[in-house]
Every structure is written in structure tokens, then in C-alpha cells.
C-alpha positions as CSV (number, residue, x, y, z in Angstrom):
1,D,-18.9,-2.0,-1.9
2,P,-19.2,-5.1,-3.5
3,I,-17.7,-4.8,-6.9
4,F,-14.0,-3.8,-4.9
5,R,-15.1,-6.4,-2.5
6,D,-14.8,-9.3,-5.4
7,Y,-11.6,-7.0,-7.0
8,L,-9.5,-7.5,-3.3
9,R,-10.5,-11.2,-3.7
10,R,-9.1,-11.9,-6.9
11,S,-7.8,-15.4,-7.6
12,L,-4.5,-13.7,-8.2
13,F,-4.2,-11.9,-5.1
14,R,-5.0,-15.0,-3.0
15,D,-2.3,-16.8,-4.5
16,I,0.6,-13.5,-4.1
17,C,-0.9,-13.7,-0.6
18,G,0.0,-17.4,-0.8
19,H,3.3,-16.7,-1.9
20,V,4.2,-14.8,0.8
21,Y,2.9,-16.0,4.0
22,G,2.2,-19.8,3.0
23,V,-0.6,-21.3,0.6
24,D,-1.8,-22.8,4.1
25,R,-2.5,-19.8,5.8
26,Q,-5.7,-17.4,6.3
27,I,-5.5,-13.9,4.9
28,A,-7.5,-11.2,6.2
29,V,-7.2,-7.7,5.1
30,Y,-5.6,-5.1,7.2
31,R,-7.2,-2.3,5.4
32,A,-9.1,-1.5,2.3
33,M,-8.9,2.1,0.9
34,F,-9.6,4.8,-1.1
35,M,-7.0,7.6,-2.0
36,N,-8.0,10.8,-3.4
37,K,-5.7,13.4,-4.9
38,P,-8.5,16.2,-6.5
39,A,-7.0,18.0,-9.8
40,C,-5.0,21.2,-9.2
41,A,-5.0,19.7,-5.1
42,G,-4.1,16.9,-2.8
43,S,-1.0,17.2,-0.6
44,H,2.4,15.9,-0.3
45,L,2.5,12.7,1.3
46,P,6.1,12.2,2.8
47,W,8.7,9.3,2.2
48,H,7.6,6.8,5.1
49,Q,6.9,3.3,5.0
50,D,3.7,1.4,6.2
51,R,3.8,-0.2,9.9
52,W,1.3,-0.8,12.4
53,P,2.9,-1.5,15.6
54,E,-0.7,-2.3,17.6
55,L,-0.1,-5.6,15.4
56,D,2.7,-8.5,16.8
57,R,3.7,-9.3,13.0
58,N,4.0,-6.4,10.2
59,P,1.4,-7.1,7.2
60,L,4.3,-7.3,3.8
61,I,1.6,-6.9,1.0
62,T,-0.1,-4.0,-0.2
63,I,-1.6,-3.9,-3.4
64,W,-2.4,-0.3,-4.9
65,T,-4.9,-0.1,-8.3
66,A,-4.8,3.3,-10.2
67,L,-8.6,4.0,-10.6
68,D,-7.1,7.0,-13.1
69,P,-3.7,7.9,-14.6
70,A,-1.3,7.7,-11.6
71,T,1.6,10.1,-13.5
72,R,4.3,12.5,-12.4
73,E,1.7,15.5,-12.8
74,S,-0.6,13.9,-11.3
75,G,1.1,12.8,-8.2
76,C,2.2,9.1,-8.5
77,L,3.8,7.0,-6.2
78,Q,7.5,7.2,-5.7
79,I,9.3,4.9,-4.0
80,I,13.0,4.0,-3.9
81,P,13.8,0.3,-4.8
82,G,15.1,-2.6,-2.3
83,S,14.6,-0.3,0.5
84,H,11.8,-3.1,2.0
85,K,15.1,-5.2,3.3
86,R,15.0,-2.9,6.9
87,L,13.0,-1.1,8.6
88,I,14.1,2.4,9.0
89,N,12.2,4.3,11.2
90,P,9.7,2.1,13.5
91,S,7.6,5.2,13.6
92,G,6.7,4.8,10.0
93,F,7.6,8.3,8.6
94,L,11.1,9.4,7.9
95,T,12.9,12.4,10.0
96,A,15.0,14.9,7.6
97,E,17.6,13.6,8.5
98,E,16.7,10.0,7.1
99,T,15.0,11.3,4.1
100,V,18.3,12.9,3.2
101,E,20.3,9.7,3.5
102,H,18.1,7.3,1.7
103,C,15.7,9.0,-0.7
104,R,18.6,10.9,-2.5
105,R,17.2,11.8,-6.0
106,D,19.0,9.5,-8.2
107,K,17.2,6.5,-6.3
108,V,13.8,7.6,-6.4
109,H,11.8,6.0,-9.1
110,L,8.2,6.6,-10.1
111,L,5.4,4.7,-10.3
112,E,3.5,6.0,-13.2
113,L,0.4,3.7,-13.8
114,D,-2.7,3.9,-16.2
115,A,-6.3,3.2,-15.0
116,G,-6.7,-0.4,-13.9
117,E,-3.0,-1.1,-13.7
118,A,-1.5,-2.1,-10.5
119,A,2.0,-2.0,-7.9
120,L,2.3,-4.9,-5.5
121,L,4.1,-3.3,-2.6
122,H,6.3,-4.5,0.1
123,N,4.8,-2.4,2.7
124,W,8.5,-1.0,4.2
125,L,9.0,-0.3,0.9
126,L,10.3,3.4,1.1
127,H,7.1,5.9,-0.9
128,S,5.9,9.4,-1.3
129,S,3.2,11.5,-3.0
130,D,3.9,14.5,-4.1
131,R,0.3,16.9,-4.7
132,N,-1.4,16.9,-7.8
133,S,-0.9,20.1,-10.4
134,S,-2.6,18.0,-13.1
135,D,-6.1,19.0,-14.2
136,R,-7.1,15.3,-13.7
137,P,-7.7,13.8,-10.1
138,R,-5.9,10.7,-9.4
139,R,-7.9,8.4,-7.6
140,A,-6.8,5.3,-6.3
141,Y,-7.9,1.6,-4.4
142,S,-5.5,0.0,-2.3
143,V,-5.6,-3.2,-0.3
144,C,-3.3,-3.8,2.4
145,Y,-3.0,-8.0,2.8
146,M,-2.0,-9.4,6.5
147,D,-1.3,-13.2,7.9
148,A,-5.0,-14.1,9.6
149,A,-3.3,-15.3,12.6
150,T,-2.0,-11.5,13.2
151,T,-3.2,-10.0,16.8
152,D,-3.8,-6.3,17.9
153,S,-3.5,-5.1,20.9
154,T,-6.4,-2.9,20.9
155,G,-8.7,-6.1,20.6
156,K,-9.5,-5.5,16.9
157,S,-10.4,-8.1,14.4
158,Y,-10.1,-8.4,11.0
159,K,-11.6,-9.6,8.4
160,I,-10.9,-12.9,5.9
161,A,-10.4,-11.8,2.4
162,F,-10.6,-15.6,1.2
163,D,-12.1,-18.9,0.3
164,G,-15.6,-17.8,1.4
165,G,-14.5,-15.6,4.4
166,A,-15.8,-13.4,6.3
167,L,-16.3,-10.7,3.6
168,A,-19.4,-10.3,3.0
């Protein structure tokens, strides 16, 4: 969709990627996806860090944009501030024991966002979300950016995001 393609190529996002990966680096999109938690439905997403073992280096940045209000009732993102500093479980999803150790309720911060607001997330940031118990949907658009020099052990290639790259 051209609207979402243009959105993920915004100059602000290019600047953010430049600060993290280097201004001289080409940036690729690992994934761009829509998330949907229907009204009074959806599922609980367990605590995890985003990790992709098929890649030779970890993508670090996700821009998560609320398309509808993301509230406690609608299953907004929950995060543990500072948890991005180390990879806790290489599989991504935490075990029950790791959840008890690292995700105490007093550490949890709710990322409540209005429609159109975005959150910049480090992919190792512990995050989760509850089911949507509200009477409206909770949709979001999530884009994960990575250094374009990243290689994939499956042979998959990724589209360049900025500067007239291959996204068309």
C-alpha cells in the first residue's frame, strides 16, 4: 500500500536509523506488519524480546504506530524500561521463571498511545500485551528496520527502505 510505504520511509525514521546504524549505512526493512486485536477479543501476547536467529546481526529498531487508541483496556503494549540492555532468552519468549524474575508488576510500564502516535522500541525491550477487552479494535502498524548489510541464513533478501531504494 503506497500510504504505508510512504509512512515507513519518513525522513524522521531515516534520521533515527542513522543515529543507531550510522548515517552512511543503507537501511532495510526486516518486516512491516499490521497488528489487529479485535474488540472484545484478541489474545494475550506473552513477555518476549524480538529476536531472529536466522540473521547474522540483530535488527535494533521497531517503530510501532497506533492506528486506534492503545489503552490498558484495548491491550496496549506493556514494557519493562531498561530491559533492552541484554538478551535474556535467545529464543525470544521468556520462560515462566524468567517472567517472574524480570517482569514484576512494579516494573511494568503501559505504553498507552492515541491513534497516530508512535513508539520507538529497541527490539530487545521486554514487551507484552493483554487481550482487548474494550468495545473497539486496537490496530497498529509495526516496522522493523535493520542494517541492509545483514545477511539471512535462509537466503532471503530485504528491501532498502530509504533514499530511492527498492521499496516501490
